[in-house]
Every structure is written in structure tokens, then in C-alpha cells.
C-alpha atoms as a printed R data frame, in Angstrom:
   type eleno elety resid chain resno      x       y       z
1  ATOM     1    CA   MET     A     1 32.052 -72.170  -1.681
2  ATOM     2    CA   GLY     A     2 30.427 -70.881  -4.833
3  ATOM     3    CA   ILE     A     3 27.782 -72.041  -7.252
4  ATOM     4    CA   GLU     A     4 27.781 -71.389 -10.973
5  ATOM     5    CA   PHE     A     5 24.468 -71.199 -12.812
6  ATOM     6    CA   ARG     A     6 25.086 -72.950 -16.098
7  ATOM     7    CA   ARG     A     7 21.783 -72.040 -17.712
8  ATOM     8    CA   TYR     A     8 18.602 -70.505 -16.407
9  ATOM     9    CA   VAL     A     9 15.958 -71.189 -19.042
10 ATOM    10    CA   VAL     A    10 12.307 -70.176 -18.945
11 ATOM    11    CA   TRP     A    11 10.056 -71.844 -21.491
12 ATOM    12    CA   GLU     A    12  7.502 -69.047 -21.582
13 ATOM    13    CA   PRO     A    13  9.442 -65.763 -21.550
14 ATOM    14    CA   GLY     A    14  7.660 -62.563 -20.658
15 ATOM    15    CA   ARG     A    15  5.306 -64.033 -18.050
16 ATOM    16    CA   GLY     A    16  7.475 -63.232 -15.003
17 ATOM    17    CA   ILE     A    17  8.225 -66.864 -14.201
18 ATOM    18    CA   GLY     A    18 12.002 -66.368 -14.225
19 ATOM    19    CA   SER     A    19 11.765 -63.211 -12.131
20 ATOM    20    CA   ALA     A    20  9.632 -65.032  -9.572
21 ATOM    21    CA   ALA     A    21 11.754 -68.196  -9.475
22 ATOM    22    CA   LEU     A    22 15.211 -66.640  -9.270
23 ATOM    23    CA   PRO     A    23 14.872 -65.282  -5.699
24 ATOM    24    CA   LEU     A    24 13.708 -68.730  -4.570
25 ATOM    25    CA   VAL     A    25 16.744 -70.359  -6.164
26 ATOM    26    CA   LEU     A    26 19.071 -67.764  -4.611
27 ATOM    27    CA   ALA     A    27 17.449 -68.185  -1.189
28 ATOM    28    CA   HIS     A    28 18.110 -71.915  -1.445
29 ATOM    29    CA   CYS     A    29 21.747 -71.339  -2.485
30 ATOM    30    CA   PHE     A    30 22.509 -68.831   0.266
31 ATOM    31    CA   ASP     A    31 20.185 -69.838   3.106
32 ATOM    32    CA   GLU     A    32 19.978 -73.607   2.726
33 ATOM    33    CA   LEU     A    33 23.299 -74.527   1.095
34 ATOM    34    CA   GLY     A    34 25.372 -71.795   2.748
35 ATOM    35    CA   THR     A    35 27.171 -70.788  -0.428
36 ATOM    36    CA   HIS     A    36 29.212 -67.606  -0.461
37 ATOM    37    CA   ARG     A    37 28.782 -66.599  -4.112
38 ATOM    38    CA   VAL     A    38 26.599 -67.385  -7.124
39 ATOM    39    CA   TRP     A    39 27.789 -66.468 -10.595
40 ATOM    40    CA   LEU     A    40 26.705 -66.920 -14.189
41 ATOM    41    CA   ASP     A    41 27.426 -65.710 -17.673
42 ATOM    42    CA   VAL     A    42 24.972 -64.123 -20.084
43 ATOM    43    CA   MET     A    43 25.156 -62.848 -23.655
44 ATOM    44    CA   PRO     A    44 25.560 -59.065 -23.762
45 ATOM    45    CA   ASP     A    45 22.585 -58.707 -26.124
46 ATOM    46    CA   ASN     A    46 20.227 -60.682 -23.850
47 ATOM    47    CA   GLY     A    47 18.739 -57.628 -22.191
48 ATOM    48    CA   ARG     A    48 15.743 -59.453 -20.742
49 ATOM    49    CA   ALA     A    49 17.910 -61.936 -18.828
50 ATOM    50    CA   ARG     A    50 20.361 -59.265 -17.702
51 ATOM    51    CA   ARG     A    51 17.530 -57.163 -16.247
52 ATOM    52    CA   VAL     A    52 16.173 -60.184 -14.339
53 ATOM    53    CA   TYR     A    53 19.625 -60.905 -12.911
54 ATOM    54    CA   GLU     A    54 20.245 -57.246 -12.014
55 ATOM    55    CA   ARG     A    55 16.870 -56.966 -10.238
56 ATOM    56    CA   ALA     A    56 17.825 -60.041  -8.196
57 ATOM    57    CA   GLY     A    57 21.070 -58.328  -7.149
58 ATOM    58    CA   PHE     A    58 23.614 -59.717  -9.604
59 ATOM    59    CA   ARG     A    59 26.302 -57.275 -10.713
60 ATOM    60    CA   ALA     A    60 28.409 -57.388 -13.859
61 ATOM    61    CA   GLU     A    61 31.997 -58.310 -13.011
62 ATOM    62    CA   GLY     A    62 33.621 -58.545 -16.389
63 ATOM    63    CA   LEU     A    63 33.553 -59.624 -19.992
64 ATOM    64    CA   LEU     A    64 34.657 -63.041 -21.209
65 ATOM    65    CA   ARG     A    65 35.966 -62.200 -24.674
66 ATOM    66    CA   ASP     A    66 35.307 -64.597 -27.570
67 ATOM    67    CA   ALA     A    67 33.684 -67.016 -25.150
68 ATOM    68    CA   LEU     A    68 30.927 -68.614 -27.205
69 ATOM    69    CA   ARG     A    69 30.672 -69.794 -30.785
70 ATOM    70    CA   ARG     A    70 27.143 -69.470 -32.138
71 ATOM    71    CA   PRO     A    71 25.683 -71.988 -34.600
72 ATOM    72    CA   ASP     A    72 26.274 -69.478 -37.427
73 ATOM    73    CA   GLY     A    73 30.005 -69.558 -36.660
74 ATOM    74    CA   SER     A    74 30.232 -66.107 -35.087
75 ATOM    75    CA   VAL     A    75 32.104 -65.756 -31.809
76 ATOM    76    CA   VAL     A    76 30.602 -63.598 -29.076
77 ATOM    77    CA   PRO     A    77 31.592 -62.450 -25.599
78 ATOM    78    CA   LEU     A    78 29.745 -63.277 -22.395
79 ATOM    79    CA   VAL     A    79 29.137 -60.965 -19.445
80 ATOM    80    CA   LEU     A    80 30.151 -62.480 -16.111
81 ATOM    81    CA   MET     A    81 27.676 -61.589 -13.347
82 ATOM    82    CA   ALA     A    82 27.642 -62.537  -9.659
83 ATOM    83    CA   ILE     A    83 26.007 -61.956  -6.310
84 ATOM    84    CA   THR     A    84 27.532 -62.696  -2.901
85 ATOM    85    CA   ALA     A    85 25.813 -63.892   0.251
86 ATOM    86    CA   ALA     A    86 26.353 -60.492   1.907
87 ATOM    87    CA   GLU     A    87 24.740 -58.714  -1.053
88 ATOM    88    CA   TRP     A    88 21.838 -61.170  -0.991
89 ATOM    89    CA   ARG     A    89 21.262 -60.726   2.728
90 ATOM    90    CA   SER     A    90 21.345 -56.931   2.470
91 ATOM    91    CA   ARG     A    91 18.694 -57.079  -0.293
92 ATOM    92    CA   SER     A    92 16.415 -59.603   1.385
93 ATOM    93    CA   ALA     A    93 16.570 -58.129   4.877
94 ATOM    94    CA   PRO     A    94 13.189 -57.118   6.296
95 ATOM    95    CA   PRO     A    95 12.424 -53.395   6.122
96 ATOM    96    CA   ARG     A    96 13.736 -51.402   9.059
97 ATOM    97    CA   PRO     A    97 11.333 -49.237  11.106
């Protein structure tokens, strides 16, 4: 079973709210719902979001070419990113003595 994040929007960027909330959402997905994989897509030029996802353990898996048409008519790719339950558990495991 997998879960796709459609959009992860923070109304006040730069305050750390998204960085703080994402691990809670992932813990719910993996620990409570028992999902195997969480994935999302993000614009390549959205560096802030990509860094938040990478710090949470997401890894880039590929590029969806010509995936989104912007309001100005331009067509842009999206980066596909994902994290698996095993990756999540290895990151959130308590420190070993």
C-alpha cells in the first residue's frame, strides 16, 4: 500500500512549520496506517520544498517530463520523490549505544 501526497502547502513559509509537521505526517502514514511507501512530486525549482523532503528522508526517483502546465502556458517537469517504510524506520530509530 502506498500514499501519494498531492500537495503539502504551508501558509507561512520560512518559519519551520512544514519541517516540523512532515515527520508527524510520515509517522502517521507508516506507524498508524501501515503504508509501505509515500511519494510526491515537486517542481525542480522549488528548492525550499525539496530540502524539506530530503531532510525527512525522501529521495528523488525520477523526472516526470512536461508534467505541469503553468498559468503562463509554459510546461515544466516535476521531480518524483519517495520514502519507504524501511527508510523511515531506519531514520527514526532511537540512537544506538
